[in-house]
N, C-alpha and C positions, 0 to 999 in steps of 0.2 A: 504493500500500499504506501501511495506516495504521501508523505507529510503535509504538502500543501493541501491535498484534498482532506485530509482528517481535520486540517486547522479550519477549514471553510465549514465543516459540520458542527464546531462548537458555537460559533456565534449565531448560525442559522437555528439550532435548537435553543439556545438561550433567547433569542429574538420570538421564537414560536411560543415558548413558555411565558414570556412576558405580556405577548398579546392574547394568550388564553384568558387570563384574568378578566379584561373588559369584555371579551368577546363570548366566553361562557360564563355567565354570572353565578349559575348555580353550581353547588358543589365545590370539591377541592379542598386541600389543605393548606392553602396559603401560598404566597408568591413564591417562597423558596422550593416548596414541592413542585409548582408548576414548573420553575426553571429546571429543576432536576430532571422531571419527566420530559419536558422539551427536549433537553439534552439527550436523554436515553433514547427517545423516539428519533431523534435525528441521527444518531448513531445507528439504529436499527434501519432507518431508510437508505442511509447511505451504504451501509453494509449490503443491502440487497442490490443496489447498483453494482458493487464489487463482485457479488455472487454470480450475476449474469453477465459480468465481464464487459459492462458498457459504460463504466464510469468515465474514461478518457475520451470516448467517442462521442458523448452527448453533449458535452461543453459545460461550462460552469453555470448558466442559467437553468439549464434542465435539472443539474445536479443540485442546484439550490432548492428548486420546487419539489423534487424527491425528497430531500431531507426535510424540508418544511412539512410535507405530506405526512412522512413518517412520524415527526414531533407532533403535530395535530392529532394524528390518528391515537396515539399513546394517552394523550391528554384528554380527548374525547371518551376514550375506552375507560379511562379512570373515573371520569365524570358519571358514565352510564352505571359503572359498576357501584359507585358509592350511592346513587339514586335508586338502584334496584337491590342493594343487599340488605 
């Protein structure tokens, strides 16, 4: 894995976690938990790009969208789990 690609996942995940609070108003465990979930989700989304060996061919914008979707998915899953548990 290339280090610059990994370093792109970190800010995208933190941004997704920060945006989750105002966008998804219900549930959650606070800002720190949202940032951690966003970071974990962005790593998962980025790793999926690496598993399919497409990370270098798709370009930075597409990679950012993929990591953001991964982060938002983890945060939405946590919100859903809290609401239905």
